[in-house]
C-alpha positions as CSV (number, residue, x, y, z in Angstrom):
1,M,90.3,83.7,-80.3
2,T,91.5,84.8,-76.9
3,G,88.5,87.1,-76.5
4,L,86.1,84.2,-77.1
5,L,87.8,82.1,-74.5
6,L,87.6,84.8,-71.9
7,M,83.9,85.4,-72.8
8,A,83.2,81.7,-72.3
9,C,84.8,81.7,-68.9
10,A,82.8,84.7,-67.7
11,T,79.4,83.0,-68.3
12,T,77.4,81.6,-65.5
13,P,77.0,77.8,-65.7
14,E,73.5,76.5,-66.3
15,P,71.7,74.7,-63.3
16,E,71.9,71.4,-65.2
17,V,75.7,71.6,-64.9
18,F,75.4,71.7,-61.1
19,A,72.9,68.9,-61.0
20,R,75.2,66.6,-63.1
21,A,78.2,67.5,-60.9
22,A,76.1,66.6,-57.8
23,D,75.0,63.3,-59.3
24,G,78.7,62.5,-60.1
25,L,79.8,63.2,-56.6
26,K,76.9,61.1,-55.2
27,A,77.8,58.2,-57.5
28,Q,81.5,58.3,-56.3
29,T,80.4,58.2,-52.7
30,E,78.0,55.3,-53.2
31,A,80.7,53.4,-55.1
32,R,82.9,53.3,-52.0
33,S,80.3,51.9,-49.7
34,G,80.6,48.2,-49.0
35,D,79.2,45.3,-47.0
36,L,80.8,42.9,-44.6
37,T,79.9,39.2,-44.1
38,L,81.1,37.6,-40.9
39,T,81.9,34.1,-40.0
40,C,82.5,33.6,-36.3
41,E,83.3,30.9,-33.8
42,P,81.3,30.8,-31.6
43,Q,78.5,31.6,-34.0
44,D,76.3,33.3,-31.4
45,S,79.0,36.0,-30.7
46,E,77.7,39.6,-30.7
47,V,78.8,42.0,-33.4
48,W,79.3,45.7,-32.6
49,L,79.8,48.5,-35.2
50,D,81.4,51.7,-33.9
51,G,80.4,50.8,-30.3
52,V,76.8,49.9,-31.1
53,P,75.5,46.3,-31.1
54,V,74.1,45.3,-34.5
55,G,73.3,41.6,-34.1
56,S,74.9,38.2,-33.8
57,C,77.5,36.6,-36.2
58,A,74.9,34.0,-37.2
59,E,72.6,36.8,-38.3
60,L,75.3,38.6,-40.3
61,S,76.9,35.5,-41.9
62,G,74.4,35.0,-44.7
63,R,73.3,37.2,-47.5
64,R,72.2,40.0,-45.2
65,G,75.8,40.9,-44.1
66,L,76.6,44.2,-42.5
67,S,76.3,47.5,-44.4
68,L,79.3,49.7,-43.7
69,G,78.5,52.8,-45.6
70,S,81.4,54.8,-47.0
71,R,83.8,55.6,-44.1
72,M,86.2,53.7,-41.8
73,R,84.3,51.6,-39.3
74,K,85.3,49.8,-36.1
75,V,84.0,46.2,-36.0
76,E,84.0,44.2,-32.7
77,V,83.1,40.6,-32.0
78,R,82.3,39.8,-28.4
79,R,81.0,36.9,-26.3
80,E,81.1,36.3,-22.5
81,G,83.9,34.0,-21.6
82,F,86.0,34.9,-24.6
83,R,88.6,37.5,-25.5
84,P,87.0,40.2,-27.6
85,F,88.2,40.8,-31.2
86,E,88.3,44.3,-32.8
87,T,89.4,45.6,-36.2
88,Y,88.9,48.6,-38.4
89,V,87.4,48.2,-41.9
90,E,87.4,50.7,-44.7
91,P,84.8,49.9,-47.4
92,D,86.0,49.8,-51.0
93,G,82.8,49.1,-52.9
94,V,82.9,45.3,-52.5
95,R,81.5,42.7,-50.1
96,A,84.2,41.6,-47.8
97,T,84.3,38.5,-45.5
98,L,85.8,38.5,-42.0
99,T,86.4,35.2,-40.3
100,V,86.9,35.5,-36.5
101,T,87.6,32.8,-34.0
102,L,87.4,34.1,-30.4
103,A,89.9,32.7,-27.9
104,P,88.4,31.5,-24.6
105,I,89.5,33.4,-21.4
106,S,91.5,31.0,-19.3
107,T,91.1,31.1,-15.6
108,G,94.6,29.9,-15.0
109,G,93.5,26.9,-13.0
110,R,93.5,23.2,-14.0
111,P,90.2,21.4,-14.5
């Protein structure tokens, strides 16, 4: 029985085995990708993904959302006159929602 086991280990796998393994790895990677829906105040704030502008919060708040892929991403929300918001998001295969309310920059003076 031991000789049979050694013989089986010494054989070269068929190409189909490699194809199935590659499909399995691809499925695992795709399963981790996720989307992010944003709700912001002010609604016309700009959204940046890894330092690149991708649209406004209003555009990304509906069904479209923001596709994150399968790795950790830096998400920033900016608007002139407001303090910027930044966070890191790691997709986990679901659609997440991020609610951001930007704080106005105070000038320190009284109106």
